[in-house]
C-alpha positions as CSV (number, residue, x, y, z in Angstrom):
1,X,-98.2,-130.2,-76.6
2,X,-97.9,-129.6,-73.1
3,X,-99.4,-126.6,-73.1
4,X,-102.4,-127.7,-75.2
5,X,-103.2,-130.2,-72.4
6,X,-102.9,-127.6,-69.7
7,X,-105.2,-125.6,-71.2
8,X,-107.5,-128.2,-71.9
9,X,-107.4,-129.1,-68.0
10,X,-108.3,-125.5,-67.1
11,X,-111.3,-125.9,-69.6
12,X,-112.5,-129.1,-67.8
13,X,-112.4,-127.2,-64.2
14,X,-115.5,-126.4,-63.2
15,X,-116.0,-122.7,-62.2
16,X,-115.9,-122.0,-58.9
17,X,-119.0,-120.9,-56.7
18,X,-118.8,-117.4,-55.4
19,X,-118.9,-117.4,-51.2
20,X,-121.5,-115.9,-49.4
21,X,-120.0,-114.6,-46.1
22,X,-123.2,-114.0,-43.1
23,X,-120.1,-112.3,-40.6
24,X,-121.2,-108.7,-40.8
25,X,-125.0,-109.1,-41.6
26,X,-127.2,-109.9,-37.9
27,X,-129.5,-112.0,-37.6
28,X,-133.0,-111.3,-37.4
29,X,-135.4,-112.1,-34.1
30,X,-138.3,-113.9,-34.4
31,X,-141.4,-111.8,-34.0
32,X,-143.4,-112.7,-31.3
33,X,-146.7,-113.5,-33.2
34,X,-148.8,-114.8,-29.8
35,X,-148.8,-111.5,-27.7
36,X,-151.2,-109.1,-29.7
37,X,-153.5,-111.7,-29.9
38,X,-153.3,-112.1,-25.9
39,X,-153.5,-108.9,-25.6
40,X,-156.4,-108.2,-28.0
41,X,-158.3,-111.0,-25.8
42,X,-157.6,-109.5,-23.1
43,X,-159.4,-106.0,-23.9
44,X,-162.7,-107.6,-25.5
45,X,-162.8,-109.9,-22.3
46,X,-162.9,-106.6,-20.6
47,X,-165.1,-104.8,-22.6
48,X,-167.7,-107.3,-22.6
49,X,-167.5,-107.5,-18.6
50,X,-168.0,-103.9,-18.3
51,X,-170.9,-104.3,-21.1
52,X,-172.2,-106.9,-18.9
53,X,-172.4,-104.8,-15.4
54,X,-173.8,-101.9,-17.1
55,X,-176.4,-104.1,-18.3
56,X,-177.0,-105.7,-15.3
57,X,-176.9,-101.9,-13.4
58,X,-179.6,-100.7,-16.0
59,X,-181.8,-104.0,-15.6
60,X,-181.8,-103.9,-12.3
61,X,-182.7,-99.8,-11.9
62,X,-185.8,-100.9,-14.2
63,X,-187.1,-103.2,-11.9
64,X,-186.5,-100.7,-9.1
65,X,-188.8,-98.2,-10.8
66,X,-192.0,-100.6,-10.8
67,X,-191.3,-102.6,-7.8
68,X,-189.3,-102.6,-4.6
69,X,-188.3,-105.8,-2.2
70,X,-189.6,-104.9,1.6
71,X,-188.7,-106.8,4.3
72,X,-191.5,-107.5,6.9
73,X,-189.7,-106.9,10.8
74,X,-191.4,-107.1,13.8
75,X,-194.6,-108.7,14.1
76,X,-197.1,-105.7,14.1
77,X,-199.2,-106.9,11.1
78,X,-199.5,-110.3,12.6
79,X,-201.7,-113.1,11.5
80,X,-201.4,-111.8,8.6
81,X,-198.3,-111.4,7.9
82,X,-195.0,-112.1,9.8
83,X,-191.6,-111.4,10.9
84,X,-188.6,-111.7,8.6
85,X,-191.2,-112.2,5.8
86,X,-190.2,-110.9,2.0
87,X,-192.5,-109.2,-0.1
88,X,-192.7,-107.6,-3.4
89,X,-194.0,-103.8,-3.5
90,X,-196.0,-102.6,-6.6
91,X,-194.7,-98.9,-7.0
92,X,-197.1,-98.1,-9.7
93,X,-200.3,-99.2,-7.4
94,X,-200.8,-95.5,-7.2
95,X,-198.5,-92.9,-8.2
96,X,-196.7,-94.0,-11.3
97,X,-193.3,-92.3,-12.5
98,X,-189.5,-92.5,-12.9
99,X,-187.8,-94.2,-9.4
100,X,-184.0,-93.7,-9.2
101,X,-182.7,-95.2,-5.6
102,X,-179.1,-96.2,-5.0
103,X,-178.9,-96.9,-1.5
104,X,-175.2,-97.4,-1.5
105,X,-174.6,-93.8,-2.7
106,X,-177.3,-92.7,-0.9
107,X,-179.4,-91.5,-3.8
108,X,-182.6,-90.9,-4.3
109,X,-185.2,-89.3,-6.4
110,X,-188.4,-89.5,-8.0
111,X,-190.7,-87.9,-11.0
112,X,-194.2,-89.6,-10.0
113,X,-197.8,-88.6,-11.0
114,X,-199.9,-89.8,-8.4
115,X,-203.7,-91.0,-10.6
116,X,-205.0,-93.4,-8.0
117,X,-205.9,-93.2,-4.3
118,X,-205.5,-95.8,-1.7
119,X,-208.4,-98.1,-0.6
120,X,-209.2,-99.2,2.6
121,X,-208.0,-102.6,3.7
122,X,-204.5,-102.1,1.4
123,X,-201.2,-102.9,2.8
124,X,-198.5,-100.2,2.1
125,X,-195.3,-99.5,2.7
126,X,-194.6,-95.7,3.5
127,X,-191.5,-93.2,4.7
128,X,-192.2,-93.6,8.5
129,X,-192.9,-90.4,10.1
130,X,-191.1,-91.2,13.4
131,X,-188.5,-93.3,11.9
132,X,-185.8,-93.2,9.8
133,X,-187.2,-96.4,7.7
134,X,-190.0,-97.4,6.3
135,X,-193.4,-99.2,7.9
136,X,-195.8,-101.7,6.6
137,X,-199.4,-101.2,7.8
138,X,-203.3,-101.0,6.5
139,X,-205.2,-98.4,5.4
140,X,-208.3,-98.0,7.8
141,X,-209.4,-94.3,7.2
142,X,-209.9,-91.9,3.8
143,X,-209.2,-88.4,3.0
144,X,-212.4,-86.4,4.4
145,X,-213.6,-89.6,7.0
146,X,-213.8,-89.0,10.5
147,X,-212.2,-91.6,12.4
148,X,-212.2,-93.1,16.3
149,X,-211.4,-96.0,17.8
150,X,-213.6,-97.1,21.0
151,X,-212.7,-99.8,23.0
152,X,-210.6,-101.1,19.8
153,X,-213.9,-101.2,17.6
154,X,-213.2,-98.7,14.5
155,X,-215.5,-96.1,13.9
156,X,-215.8,-94.3,10.7
157,X,-218.0,-90.8,10.3
158,X,-219.4,-92.4,13.6
159,X,-220.3,-95.8,12.3
160,X,-218.6,-98.8,13.2
161,X,-216.6,-101.0,10.5
162,X,-216.8,-104.7,9.8
163,X,-213.1,-105.7,8.8
164,X,-212.8,-108.5,6.8
165,X,-209.5,-109.6,7.7
166,X,-208.1,-111.2,11.0
167,X,-206.9,-109.4,13.3
168,X,-206.2,-109.1,16.6
169,X,-208.3,-107.1,19.0
170,X,-207.3,-105.4,22.1
171,X,-209.7,-102.5,23.9
172,X,-207.5,-99.3,23.1
173,X,-209.3,-96.0,22.4
174,X,-208.0,-93.6,20.3
175,X,-209.6,-90.2,19.5
176,X,-211.5,-88.8,16.7
177,X,-209.5,-87.1,13.9
178,X,-210.9,-85.6,10.8
179,X,-208.5,-86.7,7.9
180,X,-207.3,-83.9,5.5
181,X,-207.4,-84.2,1.9
182,X,-203.9,-85.7,1.5
183,X,-204.0,-88.1,4.4
184,X,-204.4,-91.9,5.7
185,X,-205.0,-93.5,8.7
186,X,-203.0,-96.4,9.5
187,X,-202.9,-99.3,11.8
188,X,-201.1,-102.6,12.0
189,X,-203.6,-106.1,12.1
190,X,-201.9,-107.1,15.7
191,X,-203.4,-103.9,17.6
192,X,-202.0,-104.7,21.0
193,X,-198.5,-104.0,19.4
194,X,-198.2,-101.8,16.6
195,X,-196.8,-98.0,16.3
196,X,-199.0,-96.4,13.8
197,X,-201.6,-93.5,13.5
198,X,-202.5,-94.0,16.7
199,X,-199.5,-93.6,18.3
200,X,-197.9,-90.7,15.3
201,X,-200.6,-89.4,13.9
202,X,-202.1,-88.9,10.5
203,X,-200.2,-90.3,7.3
204,X,-199.1,-88.3,4.3
205,X,-200.1,-90.0,1.0
206,X,-196.8,-88.2,0.0
207,X,-194.5,-91.0,2.0
208,X,-196.8,-93.8,0.2
209,X,-194.0,-96.0,-1.4
210,X,-196.6,-99.0,-2.6
211,X,-198.9,-101.6,-2.5
212,X,-197.5,-104.8,-1.0
213,X,-198.3,-107.4,-3.8
214,X,-197.0,-110.5,-2.8
215,X,-194.6,-112.5,-0.8
216,X,-191.6,-114.3,-2.0
217,X,-189.9,-115.8,0.8
218,X,-189.9,-117.9,3.0
219,X,-191.5,-120.4,0.6
220,X,-193.8,-121.8,2.8
221,X,-195.6,-118.3,3.0
222,X,-195.2,-117.5,-0.9
223,X,-198.6,-115.9,-1.7
224,X,-200.3,-112.9,-3.2
225,X,-201.3,-110.5,-0.9
226,X,-204.8,-110.3,-0.4
227,X,-206.4,-106.8,-0.5
228,X,-210.7,-106.6,0.3
229,X,-213.4,-104.8,-0.7
230,X,-215.7,-103.2,1.7
231,X,-219.1,-102.5,1.6
232,X,-219.1,-98.8,1.6
233,X,-216.3,-97.9,-1.0
234,X,-217.8,-100.0,-3.4
């Protein structure tokens, strides 16, 4: 009987749960999940920044192809334009085409087709023939005409011209000169204080950049730049 009781007791024992040891297994480190996201976000921001810069540059060059800003320096166009006025110049007024100007890299390239000619009284911006800069003057003489200044009076083909805009008069003379097929005679409105065709000669139309369109600075001078029609040019 004692043997039977021992057997019954053994049967009542619950089976032992096998033990699991982690001593020999290295713990796996948690992989960071935020870093790839941050890297992707930085790459996206950089890509958007580059795209914005390229788009801004393209828009700038496109606008410069049609128009150019110009700052009046000096008083040669008084009393109609003033020192340090900022103007918008229409580059398509006479010669539409393609322009590429990057001043910081000294890149200047153009391909244009001259369709229209400047008219008498137009205010134009052009490459100065005697200075490494741009000038702004008014067109007085056109191709094929004979121009002379007699005691401050403009004579075209021997006849006096009535200029409808205000000028600062002087009695300075200039000898008669006949313009070629691609030449202009230009003068500043401030006749006593202007370096123009009376000083350095005739202007080639190839050097004309465009026609003054409007003044946008300073605000008190904001206006469309007026241009005039002469009776002999109608």
